[in-house]
PDB file of N, CA, C and O in Angstrom, chain B, residues numbered from 101:
ATOM      1  N   UNK B 101      -9.225 -11.409  29.051  1.00  0.00           N
ATOM      2  CA  UNK B 101      -9.724 -10.312  29.830  1.00  0.00           C
ATOM      3  C   UNK B 101      -9.052 -10.350  31.199  1.00  0.00           C
ATOM      4  O   UNK B 101      -8.917 -11.411  31.807  1.00  0.00           O
ATOM      5  N   UNK B 102      -8.630  -9.175  31.675  1.00  0.00           N
ATOM      6  CA  UNK B 102      -8.021  -9.024  32.995  1.00  0.00           C
ATOM      7  C   UNK B 102      -8.690  -7.853  33.696  1.00  0.00           C
ATOM      8  O   UNK B 102      -9.128  -6.911  33.036  1.00  0.00           O
ATOM      9  N   UNK B 103      -8.777  -7.892  34.998  1.00  0.00           N
ATOM     10  CA  UNK B 103      -9.333  -6.730  35.682  1.00  0.00           C
ATOM     11  C   UNK B 103      -8.334  -5.586  35.734  1.00  0.00           C
ATOM     12  O   UNK B 103      -7.158  -5.805  36.025  1.00  0.00           O
ATOM     13  N   UNK B 104      -8.776  -4.389  35.462  1.00  0.00           N
ATOM     14  CA  UNK B 104      -7.978  -3.171  35.560  1.00  0.00           C
ATOM     15  C   UNK B 104      -7.917  -2.780  37.027  1.00  0.00           C
ATOM     16  O   UNK B 104      -8.732  -3.249  37.821  1.00  0.00           O
ATOM     17  N   UNK B 105      -6.973  -1.936  37.401  1.00  0.00           N
ATOM     18  CA  UNK B 105      -6.855  -1.497  38.792  1.00  0.00           C
ATOM     19  C   UNK B 105      -8.154  -0.913  39.317  1.00  0.00           C
ATOM     20  O   UNK B 105      -8.451  -1.031  40.506  1.00  0.00           O
ATOM     21  N   UNK B 106      -8.937  -0.281  38.442  1.00  0.00           N
ATOM     22  CA  UNK B 106     -10.199   0.323  38.858  1.00  0.00           C
ATOM     23  C   UNK B 106     -11.316  -0.709  39.012  1.00  0.00           C
ATOM     24  O   UNK B 106     -12.416  -0.376  39.452  1.00  0.00           O
ATOM     25  N   UNK B 107     -11.032  -1.953  38.650  1.00  0.00           N
ATOM     26  CA  UNK B 107     -12.046  -2.998  38.696  1.00  0.00           C
ATOM     27  C   UNK B 107     -12.791  -3.174  37.387  1.00  0.00           C
ATOM     28  O   UNK B 107     -13.578  -4.110  37.242  1.00  0.00           O
ATOM     29  N   UNK B 108     -12.552  -2.280  36.427  1.00  0.00           N
ATOM     30  CA  UNK B 108     -13.174  -2.371  35.103  1.00  0.00           C
ATOM     31  C   UNK B 108     -12.342  -3.346  34.262  1.00  0.00           C
ATOM     32  O   UNK B 108     -11.113  -3.287  34.304  1.00  0.00           O
ATOM     33  N   UNK B 109     -12.977  -4.233  33.506  1.00  0.00           N
ATOM     34  CA  UNK B 109     -12.226  -5.206  32.711  1.00  0.00           C
ATOM     35  C   UNK B 109     -11.348  -4.555  31.644  1.00  0.00           C
ATOM     36  O   UNK B 109     -11.712  -3.539  31.052  1.00  0.00           O
ATOM     37  N   UNK B 110     -10.188  -5.162  31.415  1.00  0.00           N
ATOM     38  CA  UNK B 110      -9.291  -4.774  30.332  1.00  0.00           C
ATOM     39  C   UNK B 110      -9.266  -5.920  29.326  1.00  0.00           C
ATOM     40  O   UNK B 110      -8.995  -7.064  29.693  1.00  0.00           O
ATOM     41  N   UNK B 111      -9.546  -5.619  28.064  1.00  0.00           N
ATOM     42  CA  UNK B 111      -9.573  -6.614  26.998  1.00  0.00           C
ATOM     43  C   UNK B 111      -8.324  -6.475  26.135  1.00  0.00           C
ATOM     44  O   UNK B 111      -7.926  -5.364  25.787  1.00  0.00           O
ATOM     45  N   UNK B 112      -7.717  -7.588  25.797  1.00  0.00           N
ATOM     46  CA  UNK B 112      -6.543  -7.627  24.934  1.00  0.00           C
ATOM     47  C   UNK B 112      -6.988  -8.005  23.523  1.00  0.00           C
ATOM     48  O   UNK B 112      -7.750  -8.952  23.335  1.00  0.00           O
ATOM     49  N   UNK B 113      -6.503  -7.253  22.535  1.00  0.00           N
ATOM     50  CA  UNK B 113      -6.845  -7.517  21.134  1.00  0.00           C
ATOM     51  C   UNK B 113      -5.552  -7.766  20.372  1.00  0.00           C
ATOM     52  O   UNK B 113      -4.603  -6.989  20.483  1.00  0.00           O
ATOM     53  N   UNK B 114      -5.510  -8.842  19.601  1.00  0.00           N
ATOM     54  CA  UNK B 114      -4.392  -9.127  18.715  1.00  0.00           C
ATOM     55  C   UNK B 114      -4.951  -9.393  17.323  1.00  0.00           C
ATOM     56  O   UNK B 114      -5.874 -10.189  17.151  1.00  0.00           O
ATOM     57  N   UNK B 115      -4.384  -8.721  16.346  1.00  0.00           N
ATOM     58  CA  UNK B 115      -4.764  -8.929  14.948  1.00  0.00           C
ATOM     59  C   UNK B 115      -3.544  -9.517  14.255  1.00  0.00           C
ATOM     60  O   UNK B 115      -2.498  -8.873  14.175  1.00  0.00           O
ATOM     61  N   UNK B 116      -3.681 -10.744  13.755  1.00  0.00           N
ATOM     62  CA  UNK B 116      -2.591 -11.470  13.096  1.00  0.00           C
ATOM     63  C   UNK B 116      -2.875 -11.584  11.610  1.00  0.00           C
ATOM     64  O   UNK B 116      -4.017 -11.803  11.207  1.00  0.00           O
ATOM     65  N   UNK B 117      -1.844 -11.435  10.798  1.00  0.00           N
ATOM     66  CA  UNK B 117      -1.978 -11.671   9.365  1.00  0.00           C
ATOM     67  C   UNK B 117      -1.633 -13.130   9.098  1.00  0.00           C
ATOM     68  O   UNK B 117      -0.470 -13.529   9.153  1.00  0.00           O
ATOM     69  N   UNK B 118      -2.653 -13.909   8.812  1.00  0.00           N
ATOM     70  CA  UNK B 118      -2.472 -15.328   8.499  1.00  0.00           C
ATOM     71  C   UNK B 118      -2.911 -15.625   7.063  1.00  0.00           C
ATOM     72  O   UNK B 118      -3.437 -16.701   6.776  1.00  0.00           O
ATOM     73  N   UNK B 119      -2.691 -14.670   6.174  1.00  0.00           N
ATOM     74  CA  UNK B 119      -3.084 -14.817   4.774  1.00  0.00           C
ATOM     75  C   UNK B 119      -2.553 -16.147   4.218  1.00  0.00           C
ATOM     76  O   UNK B 119      -1.355 -16.421   4.289  1.00  0.00           O
ATOM     77  N   UNK B 120      -3.436 -16.951   3.676  1.00  0.00           N
ATOM     78  CA  UNK B 120      -3.081 -18.289   3.194  1.00  0.00           C
ATOM     79  C   UNK B 120      -2.040 -18.266   2.078  1.00  0.00           C
ATOM     80  O   UNK B 120      -1.264 -19.211   1.939  1.00  0.00           O
ATOM     81  N   UNK B 121      -2.014 -17.189   1.275  1.00  0.00           N
ATOM     82  CA  UNK B 121      -1.056 -17.131   0.167  1.00  0.00           C
ATOM     83  C   UNK B 121       0.199 -16.346   0.520  1.00  0.00           C
ATOM     84  O   UNK B 121       1.007 -16.057  -0.362  1.00  0.00           O
ATOM     85  N   UNK B 122       0.379 -15.995   1.790  1.00  0.00           N
ATOM     86  CA  UNK B 122       1.588 -15.299   2.212  1.00  0.00           C
ATOM     87  C   UNK B 122       1.594 -13.821   1.872  1.00  0.00           C
ATOM     88  O   UNK B 122       2.664 -13.231   1.727  1.00  0.00           O
ATOM     89  N   UNK B 123       0.435 -13.215   1.743  1.00  0.00           N
ATOM     90  CA  UNK B 123       0.328 -11.824   1.317  1.00  0.00           C
ATOM     91  C   UNK B 123       0.301 -10.848   2.495  1.00  0.00           C
ATOM     92  O   UNK B 123       0.069 -11.241   3.638  1.00  0.00           O
ATOM     93  N   UNK B 124       0.541  -9.580   2.199  1.00  0.00           N
ATOM     94  CA  UNK B 124       0.326  -8.510   3.161  1.00  0.00           C
ATOM     95  C   UNK B 124      -1.157  -8.138   3.097  1.00  0.00           C
ATOM     96  O   UNK B 124      -1.795  -8.318   2.060  1.00  0.00           O
ATOM     97  N   UNK B 125      -1.700  -7.631   4.181  1.00  0.00           N
ATOM     98  CA  UNK B 125      -3.102  -7.211   4.189  1.00  0.00           C
ATOM     99  C   UNK B 125      -3.210  -5.746   4.604  1.00  0.00           C
ATOM    100  O   UNK B 125      -2.394  -5.245   5.377  1.00  0.00           O
ATOM    101  N   UNK B 126      -4.221  -5.073   4.083  1.00  0.00           N
ATOM    102  CA  UNK B 126      -4.495  -3.673   4.419  1.00  0.00           C
ATOM    103  C   UNK B 126      -5.998  -3.522   4.644  1.00  0.00           C
ATOM    104  O   UNK B 126      -6.759  -4.481   4.522  1.00  0.00           O
ATOM    105  N   UNK B 127      -6.402  -2.317   4.970  1.00  0.00           N
ATOM    106  CA  UNK B 127      -7.827  -2.037   5.123  1.00  0.00           C
ATOM    107  C   UNK B 127      -8.474  -2.871   6.203  1.00  0.00           C
ATOM    108  O   UNK B 127      -9.599  -3.340   6.030  1.00  0.00           O
ATOM    109  N   UNK B 128      -7.783  -3.067   7.320  1.00  0.00           N
ATOM    110  CA  UNK B 128      -8.333  -3.863   8.415  1.00  0.00           C
ATOM    111  C   UNK B 128      -9.237  -2.953   9.239  1.00  0.00           C
ATOM    112  O   UNK B 128      -8.770  -2.058   9.943  1.00  0.00           O
ATOM    113  N   UNK B 129     -10.531  -3.201   9.137  1.00  0.00           N
ATOM    114  CA  UNK B 129     -11.531  -2.368   9.816  1.00  0.00           C
ATOM    115  C   UNK B 129     -12.397  -3.237  10.720  1.00  0.00           C
ATOM    116  O   UNK B 129     -12.822  -4.328  10.339  1.00  0.00           O
ATOM    117  N   UNK B 130     -12.646  -2.737  11.914  1.00  0.00           N
ATOM    118  CA  UNK B 130     -13.478  -3.441  12.882  1.00  0.00           C
ATOM    119  C   UNK B 130     -14.776  -2.688  13.110  1.00  0.00           C
ATOM    120  O   UNK B 130     -14.841  -1.471  12.936  1.00  0.00           O
ATOM    121  N   UNK B 131     -15.807  -3.422  13.500  1.00  0.00           N
ATOM    122  CA  UNK B 131     -17.058  -2.799  13.929  1.00  0.00           C
ATOM    123  C   UNK B 131     -16.832  -2.293  15.348  1.00  0.00           C
ATOM    124  O   UNK B 131     -16.541  -3.080  16.249  1.00  0.00           O
ATOM    125  N   UNK B 132     -16.963  -0.987  15.554  1.00  0.00           N
ATOM    126  CA  UNK B 132     -16.706  -0.376  16.858  1.00  0.00           C
ATOM    127  C   UNK B 132     -17.926   0.357  17.398  1.00  0.00           C
ATOM    128  O   UNK B 132     -17.788   1.282  18.198  1.00  0.00           O
ATOM    129  N   UNK B 133     -19.095  -0.040  16.978  1.00  0.00           N
ATOM    130  CA  UNK B 133     -20.310   0.626  17.456  1.00  0.00           C
ATOM    131  C   UNK B 133     -20.339   0.589  18.976  1.00  0.00           C
ATOM    132  O   UNK B 133     -20.242  -0.483  19.574  1.00  0.00           O
ATOM    133  N   UNK B 134     -20.472   1.739  19.598  1.00  0.00           N
ATOM    134  CA  UNK B 134     -20.539   1.835  21.042  1.00  0.00           C
ATOM    135  C   UNK B 134     -19.204   1.786  21.751  1.00  0.00           C
ATOM    136  O   UNK B 134     -19.159   1.702  22.978  1.00  0.00           O
ATOM    137  N   UNK B 135     -18.084   1.837  20.981  1.00  0.00           N
ATOM    138  CA  UNK B 135     -16.760   1.714  21.593  1.00  0.00           C
ATOM    139  C   UNK B 135     -16.421   2.925  22.457  1.00  0.00           C
ATOM    140  O   UNK B 135     -16.658   4.074  22.086  1.00  0.00           O
ATOM    141  N   UNK B 136     -15.863   2.620  23.613  1.00  0.00           N
ATOM    142  CA  UNK B 136     -15.336   3.633  24.519  1.00  0.00           C
ATOM    143  C   UNK B 136     -14.305   2.925  25.381  1.00  0.00           C
ATOM    144  O   UNK B 136     -14.515   1.789  25.805  1.00  0.00           O
ATOM    145  N   UNK B 137     -13.189   3.599  25.638  1.00  0.00           N
ATOM    146  CA  UNK B 137     -12.151   2.981  26.459  1.00  0.00           C
ATOM    147  C   UNK B 137     -11.644   3.982  27.475  1.00  0.00           C
ATOM    148  O   UNK B 137     -11.565   5.179  27.203  1.00  0.00           O
ATOM    149  N   UNK B 138     -11.304   3.478  28.649  1.00  0.00           N
ATOM    150  CA  UNK B 138     -10.744   4.325  29.688  1.00  0.00           C
ATOM    151  C   UNK B 138      -9.243   4.515  29.520  1.00  0.00           C
ATOM    152  O   UNK B 138      -8.659   5.361  30.198  1.00  0.00           O
ATOM    153  N   UNK B 139      -8.603   3.755  28.641  1.00  0.00           N
ATOM    154  CA  UNK B 139      -7.169   3.934  28.417  1.00  0.00           C
ATOM    155  C   UNK B 139      -6.915   4.425  26.994  1.00  0.00           C
ATOM    156  O   UNK B 139      -7.729   4.215  26.095  1.00  0.00           O
ATOM    157  N   UNK B 140      -5.781   5.078  26.808  1.00  0.00           N
ATOM    158  CA  UNK B 140      -5.404   5.637  25.510  1.00  0.00           C
ATOM    159  C   UNK B 140      -4.755   4.540  24.668  1.00  0.00           C
ATOM    160  O   UNK B 140      -3.900   3.796  25.146  1.00  0.00           O
ATOM    161  N   UNK B 141      -5.179   4.454  23.404  1.00  0.00           N
ATOM    162  CA  UNK B 141      -4.611   3.499  22.452  1.00  0.00           C
ATOM    163  C   UNK B 141      -3.915   4.300  21.367  1.00  0.00           C
ATOM    164  O   UNK B 141      -4.492   5.243  20.825  1.00  0.00           O
ATOM    165  N   UNK B 142      -2.673   3.932  21.041  1.00  0.00           N
ATOM    166  CA  UNK B 142      -1.914   4.670  20.027  1.00  0.00           C
ATOM    167  C   UNK B 142      -2.689   4.657  18.702  1.00  0.00           C
ATOM    168  O   UNK B 142      -3.045   3.585  18.212  1.00  0.00           O
ATOM    169  N   UNK B 143      -2.954   5.839  18.115  1.00  0.00           N
ATOM    170  CA  UNK B 143      -3.787   5.901  16.900  1.00  0.00           C
ATOM    171  C   UNK B 143      -3.178   5.231  15.677  1.00  0.00           C
ATOM    172  O   UNK B 143      -3.906   4.941  14.727  1.00  0.00           O
ATOM    173  N   UNK B 144      -1.874   4.974  15.659  1.00  0.00           N
ATOM    174  CA  UNK B 144      -1.287   4.244  14.530  1.00  0.00           C
ATOM    175  C   UNK B 144      -1.707   2.776  14.569  1.00  0.00           C
ATOM    176  O   UNK B 144      -1.822   2.135  13.525  1.00  0.00           O
ATOM    177  N   UNK B 145      -1.934   2.251  15.755  1.00  0.00           N
ATOM    178  CA  UNK B 145      -2.342   0.850  15.895  1.00  0.00           C
ATOM    179  C   UNK B 145      -3.851   0.708  15.782  1.00  0.00           C
ATOM    180  O   UNK B 145      -4.352  -0.208  15.130  1.00  0.00           O
ATOM    181  N   UNK B 146      -4.573   1.624  16.424  1.00  0.00           N
ATOM    182  CA  UNK B 146      -6.030   1.533  16.483  1.00  0.00           C
ATOM    183  C   UNK B 146      -6.602   2.946  16.460  1.00  0.00           C
ATOM    184  O   UNK B 146      -6.295   3.759  17.332  1.00  0.00           O
ATOM    185  N   UNK B 147      -7.435   3.234  15.460  1.00  0.00           N
ATOM    186  CA  UNK B 147      -8.022   4.568  15.366  1.00  0.00           C
ATOM    187  C   UNK B 147      -9.535   4.454  15.319  1.00  0.00           C
ATOM    188  O   UNK B 147     -10.092   3.731  14.493  1.00  0.00           O
ATOM    189  N   UNK B 148     -10.187   5.173  16.211  1.00  0.00           N
ATOM    190  CA  UNK B 148     -11.642   5.207  16.262  1.00  0.00           C
ATOM    191  C   UNK B 148     -12.080   6.662  16.256  1.00  0.00           C
ATOM    192  O   UNK B 148     -11.812   7.403  17.201  1.00  0.00           O
ATOM    193  N   UNK B 149     -12.754   7.067  15.188  1.00  0.00           N
ATOM    194  CA  UNK B 149     -13.280   8.431  15.116  1.00  0.00           C
ATOM    195  C   UNK B 149     -14.560   8.494  15.926  1.00  0.00           C
ATOM    196  O   UNK B 149     -15.445   7.650  15.779  1.00  0.00           O
ATOM    197  N   UNK B 150     -14.651   9.498  16.782  1.00  0.00           N
ATOM    198  CA  UNK B 150     -15.814   9.648  17.652  1.00  0.00           C
ATOM    199  C   UNK B 150     -17.105   9.598  16.832  1.00  0.00           C
ATOM    200  O   UNK B 150     -17.174  10.170  15.744  1.00  0.00           O
ATOM    201  N   UNK B 151     -18.105   8.927  17.345  1.00  0.00           N
ATOM    202  CA  UNK B 151     -19.429   8.764  16.723  1.00  0.00           C
ATOM    203  C   UNK B 151     -19.406   7.939  15.443  1.00  0.00           C
ATOM    204  O   UNK B 151     -20.339   8.022  14.643  1.00  0.00           O
ATOM    205  N   UNK B 152     -18.370   7.151  15.234  1.00  0.00           N
ATOM    206  CA  UNK B 152     -18.289   6.284  14.062  1.00  0.00           C
ATOM    207  C   UNK B 152     -18.387   4.832  14.516  1.00  0.00           C
ATOM    208  O   UNK B 152     -17.996   4.499  15.634  1.00  0.00           O
ATOM    209  N   UNK B 153     -18.909   3.973  13.647  1.00  0.00           N
ATOM    210  CA  UNK B 153     -18.932   2.546  13.964  1.00  0.00           C
ATOM    211  C   UNK B 153     -17.700   1.835  13.409  1.00  0.00           C
ATOM    212  O   UNK B 153     -17.561   0.623  13.578  1.00  0.00           O
ATOM    213  N   UNK B 154     -16.805   2.570  12.750  1.00  0.00           N
ATOM    214  CA  UNK B 154     -15.644   1.992  12.097  1.00  0.00           C
ATOM    215  C   UNK B 154     -14.370   2.304  12.868  1.00  0.00           C
ATOM    216  O   UNK B 154     -14.136   3.448  13.258  1.00  0.00           O
ATOM    217  N   UNK B 155     -13.544   1.278  13.088  1.00  0.00           N
ATOM    218  CA  UNK B 155     -12.213   1.443  13.671  1.00  0.00           C
ATOM    219  C   UNK B 155     -11.200   0.939  12.654  1.00  0.00           C
ATOM    220  O   UNK B 155     -11.432  -0.059  11.972  1.00  0.00           O
ATOM    221  N   UNK B 156     -10.078   1.638  12.560  1.00  0.00           N
ATOM    222  CA  UNK B 156      -9.028   1.302  11.602  1.00  0.00           C
ATOM    223  C   UNK B 156      -7.837   0.727  12.366  1.00  0.00           C
ATOM    224  O   UNK B 156      -7.387   1.293  13.362  1.00  0.00           O
ATOM    225  N   UNK B 157      -7.338  -0.399  11.881  1.00  0.00           N
ATOM    226  CA  UNK B 157      -6.182  -1.061  12.471  1.00  0.00           C
ATOM    227  C   UNK B 157      -4.947  -0.781  11.624  1.00  0.00           C
ATOM    228  O   UNK B 157      -5.009  -0.828  10.395  1.00  0.00           O
ATOM    229  N   UNK B 158      -3.827  -0.489  12.278  1.00  0.00           N
ATOM    230  CA  UNK B 158      -2.528  -0.290  11.634  1.00  0.00           C
ATOM    231  C   UNK B 158      -2.526   0.874  10.648  1.00  0.00           C
ATOM    232  O   UNK B 158      -1.785   0.865   9.665  1.00  0.00           O
ATOM    233  N   UNK B 159      -3.355   1.869  10.916  1.00  0.00           N
ATOM    234  CA  UNK B 159      -3.417   3.106  10.110  1.00  0.00           C
ATOM    235  C   UNK B 159      -3.622   2.812   8.624  1.00  0.00           C
ATOM    236  O   UNK B 159      -3.162   3.568   7.769  1.00  0.00           O
ATOM    237  N   UNK B 160      -4.312   1.711   8.322  1.00  0.00           N
ATOM    238  CA  UNK B 160      -4.566   1.254   6.946  1.00  0.00           C
ATOM    239  C   UNK B 160      -3.287   0.956   6.173  1.00  0.00           C
ATOM    240  O   UNK B 160      -3.320   0.828   4.950  1.00  0.00           O
ATOM    241  N   UNK B 161      -2.173   0.846   6.867  1.00  0.00           N
ATOM    242  CA  UNK B 161      -0.918   0.464   6.222  1.00  0.00           C
ATOM    243  C   UNK B 161      -0.828  -1.054   6.162  1.00  0.00           C
ATOM    244  O   UNK B 161      -1.490  -1.741   6.940  1.00  0.00           O
ATOM    245  N   UNK B 162      -0.018  -1.587   5.248  1.00  0.00           N
ATOM    246  CA  UNK B 162       0.070  -3.045   5.122  1.00  0.00           C
ATOM    247  C   UNK B 162       0.554  -3.704   6.415  1.00  0.00           C
ATOM    248  O   UNK B 162       1.486  -3.237   7.070  1.00  0.00           O
ATOM    249  N   UNK B 163      -0.107  -4.793   6.751  1.00  0.00           N
ATOM    250  CA  UNK B 163       0.347  -5.643   7.836  1.00  0.00           C
ATOM    251  C   UNK B 163       1.012  -6.836   7.156  1.00  0.00           C
ATOM    252  O   UNK B 163       0.356  -7.620   6.470  1.00  0.00           O
ATOM    253  N   UNK B 164       2.310  -6.960   7.355  1.00  0.00           N
ATOM    254  CA  UNK B 164       3.093  -7.989   6.671  1.00  0.00           C
ATOM    255  C   UNK B 164       2.616  -9.388   7.056  1.00  0.00           C
ATOM    256  O   UNK B 164       2.045  -9.597   8.126  1.00  0.00           O
ATOM    257  N   UNK B 165       2.864 -10.334   6.159  1.00  0.00           N
ATOM    258  CA  UNK B 165       2.518 -11.726   6.401  1.00  0.00           C
ATOM    259  C   UNK B 165       3.164 -12.204   7.703  1.00  0.00           C
ATOM    260  O   UNK B 165       4.350 -11.973   7.938  1.00  0.00           O
ATOM    261  N   UNK B 166       2.383 -12.863   8.531  1.00  0.00           N
ATOM    262  CA  UNK B 166       2.764 -13.396   9.838  1.00  0.00           C
ATOM    263  C   UNK B 166       3.040 -12.321  10.890  1.00  0.00           C
ATOM    264  O   UNK B 166       3.468 -12.646  11.997  1.00  0.00           O
ATOM    265  N   UNK B 167       2.806 -11.060  10.568  1.00  0.00           N
ATOM    266  CA  UNK B 167       2.971  -9.989  11.559  1.00  0.00           C
ATOM    267  C   UNK B 167       1.680  -9.840  12.356  1.00  0.00           C
ATOM    268  O   UNK B 167       0.639 -10.389  11.994  1.00  0.00           O
ATOM    269  N   UNK B 168       1.771  -9.090  13.446  1.00  0.00           N
ATOM    270  CA  UNK B 168       0.598  -8.864  14.287  1.00  0.00           C
ATOM    271  C   UNK B 168       0.689  -7.475  14.919  1.00  0.00           C
ATOM    272  O   UNK B 168       1.777  -6.927  15.101  1.00  0.00           O
ATOM    273  N   UNK B 169      -0.467  -6.926  15.247  1.00  0.00           N
ATOM    274  CA  UNK B 169      -0.547  -5.718  16.060  1.00  0.00           C
ATOM    275  C   UNK B 169      -1.431  -6.052  17.248  1.00  0.00           C
ATOM    276  O   UNK B 169      -2.348  -6.867  17.144  1.00  0.00           O
ATOM    277  N   UNK B 170      -1.152  -5.422  18.368  1.00  0.00           N
ATOM    278  CA  UNK B 170      -1.957  -5.693  19.549  1.00  0.00           C
ATOM    279  C   UNK B 170      -2.140  -4.427  20.366  1.00  0.00           C
ATOM    280  O   UNK B 170      -1.327  -3.504  20.311  1.00  0.00           O
ATOM    281  N   UNK B 171      -3.223  -4.406  21.123  1.00  0.00           N
ATOM    282  CA  UNK B 171      -3.521  -3.302  22.012  1.00  0.00           C
ATOM    283  C   UNK B 171      -4.523  -3.796  23.040  1.00  0.00           C
ATOM    284  O   UNK B 171      -5.080  -4.886  22.911  1.00  0.00           O
ATOM    285  N   UNK B 172      -4.742  -2.988  24.051  1.00  0.00           N
ATOM    286  CA  UNK B 172      -5.746  -3.330  25.052  1.00  0.00           C
ATOM    287  C   UNK B 172      -6.675  -2.145  25.247  1.00  0.00           C
ATOM    288  O   UNK B 172      -6.314  -0.998  24.986  1.00  0.00           O
ATOM    289  N   UNK B 173      -7.873  -2.446  25.711  1.00  0.00           N
ATOM    290  CA  UNK B 173      -8.824  -1.389  26.027  1.00  0.00           C
ATOM    291  C   UNK B 173      -9.575  -1.758  27.290  1.00  0.00           C
ATOM    292  O   UNK B 173      -9.790  -2.933  27.588  1.00  0.00           O
ATOM    293  N   UNK B 174      -9.968  -0.733  28.024  1.00  0.00           N
ATOM    294  CA  UNK B 174     -10.619  -0.913  29.313  1.00  0.00           C
ATOM    295  C   UNK B 174     -12.022  -0.337  29.263  1.00  0.00           C
ATOM    296  O   UNK B 174     -12.210   0.856  29.025  1.00  0.00           O
ATOM    297  N   UNK B 175     -12.999  -1.195  29.489  1.00  0.00           N
ATOM    298  CA  UNK B 175     -14.398  -0.792  29.466  1.00  0.00           C
ATOM    299  C   UNK B 175     -15.228  -1.888  30.128  1.00  0.00           C
ATOM    300  O   UNK B 175     -14.720  -2.976  30.399  1.00  0.00           O
ATOM    301  N   UNK B 176     -16.468  -1.609  30.382  1.00  0.00           N
ATOM    302  CA  UNK B 176     -17.330  -2.601  31.024  1.00  0.00           C
ATOM    303  C   UNK B 176     -17.824  -3.692  30.087  1.00  0.00           C
ATOM    304  O   UNK B 176     -18.195  -4.771  30.549  1.00  0.00           O
ATOM    305  N   UNK B 177     -17.837  -3.438  28.775  1.00  0.00           N
ATOM    306  CA  UNK B 177     -18.351  -4.414  27.812  1.00  0.00           C
ATOM    307  C   UNK B 177     -17.338  -4.703  26.726  1.00  0.00           C
ATOM    308  O   UNK B 177     -16.663  -3.794  26.244  1.00  0.00           O
ATOM    309  N   UNK B 178     -17.225  -5.970  26.335  1.00  0.00           N
ATOM    310  CA  UNK B 178     -16.369  -6.327  25.212  1.00  0.00           C
ATOM    311  C   UNK B 178     -17.058  -5.857  23.936  1.00  0.00           C
ATOM    312  O   UNK B 178     -18.152  -6.318  23.609  1.00  0.00           O
ATOM    313  N   UNK B 179     -16.419  -4.943  23.218  1.00  0.00           N
ATOM    314  CA  UNK B 179     -17.028  -4.343  22.031  1.00  0.00           C
ATOM    315  C   UNK B 179     -16.377  -4.856  20.752  1.00  0.00           C
ATOM    316  O   UNK B 179     -17.075  -5.193  19.796  1.00  0.00           O
ATOM    317  N   UNK B 180     -15.058  -4.919  20.724  1.00  0.00           N
ATOM    318  CA  UNK B 180     -14.333  -5.232  19.488  1.00  0.00           C
ATOM    319  C   UNK B 180     -14.290  -6.735  19.258  1.00  0.00           C
ATOM    320  O   UNK B 180     -13.457  -7.437  19.832  1.00  0.00           O
ATOM    321  N   UNK B 181     -15.177  -7.216  18.429  1.00  0.00           N
ATOM    322  CA  UNK B 181     -15.216  -8.650  18.179  1.00  0.00           C
ATOM    323  C   UNK B 181     -15.606  -9.001  16.758  1.00  0.00           C
ATOM    324  O   UNK B 181     -15.864 -10.167  16.461  1.00  0.00           O
ATOM    325  N   UNK B 182     -15.655  -8.010  15.867  1.00  0.00           N
ATOM    326  CA  UNK B 182     -16.082  -8.319  14.505  1.00  0.00           C
ATOM    327  C   UNK B 182     -15.308  -7.497  13.477  1.00  0.00           C
ATOM    328  O   UNK B 182     -15.299  -6.267  13.532  1.00  0.00           O
ATOM    329  N   UNK B 183     -14.663  -8.188  12.544  1.00  0.00           N
ATOM    330  CA  UNK B 183     -13.949  -7.531  11.444  1.00  0.00           C
ATOM    331  C   UNK B 183     -14.958  -7.201  10.357  1.00  0.00           C
ATOM    332  O   UNK B 183     -15.768  -8.042   9.968  1.00  0.00           O
ATOM    333  N   UNK B 184     -14.899  -5.957   9.868  1.00  0.00           N
ATOM    334  CA  UNK B 184     -15.780  -5.519   8.778  1.00  0.00           C
ATOM    335  C   UNK B 184     -15.120  -5.782   7.430  1.00  0.00           C
ATOM    336  O   UNK B 184     -15.762  -6.279   6.505  1.00  0.00           O
ATOM    337  N   UNK B 185     -13.814  -5.442   7.320  1.00  0.00           N
ATOM    338  CA  UNK B 185     -13.135  -5.617   6.028  1.00  0.00           C
ATOM    339  C   UNK B 185     -11.648  -5.830   6.195  1.00  0.00           C
ATOM    340  O   UNK B 185     -11.038  -5.377   7.164  1.00  0.00           O
ATOM    341  N   UNK B 186     -11.072  -6.535   5.221  1.00  0.00           N
ATOM    342  CA  UNK B 186      -9.632  -6.737   5.080  1.00  0.00           C
ATOM    343  C   UNK B 186      -9.362  -6.856   3.592  1.00  0.00           C
ATOM    344  O   UNK B 186     -10.120  -7.498   2.866  1.00  0.00           O
ATOM    345  N   UNK B 187      -8.271  -6.232   3.135  1.00  0.00           N
ATOM    346  CA  UNK B 187      -7.922  -6.287   1.714  1.00  0.00           C
ATOM    347  C   UNK B 187      -6.536  -6.881   1.542  1.00  0.00           C
ATOM    348  O   UNK B 187      -5.638  -6.643   2.349  1.00  0.00           O
ATOM    349  N   UNK B 188      -6.370  -7.675   0.452  1.00  0.00           N
ATOM    350  CA  UNK B 188      -5.068  -8.268   0.157  1.00  0.00           C
ATOM    351  C   UNK B 188      -4.465  -7.607  -1.046  1.00  0.00           C
ATOM    352  O   UNK B 188      -3.362  -7.966  -1.459  1.00  0.00           O
TER     353      UNK B 188
END
């Protein structure tokens, strides 16, 4: 966590594919209940439909073995901390 210029915290999120069998993963969904951010996040990396508790990572496309996606969001509370689903 780092302070944003406005004084509101900025949280860094990294999602890594560490599949034990060397597989690609898809369907990476996070619990986003109450999510709101003061900065824009590219929807291919992170998509949150308004009034939904579900956020989609990497546009549901495969995340290759050992690859990662990252983004940051600015808000007063850390919201993104729980994965709902991942498929191999």
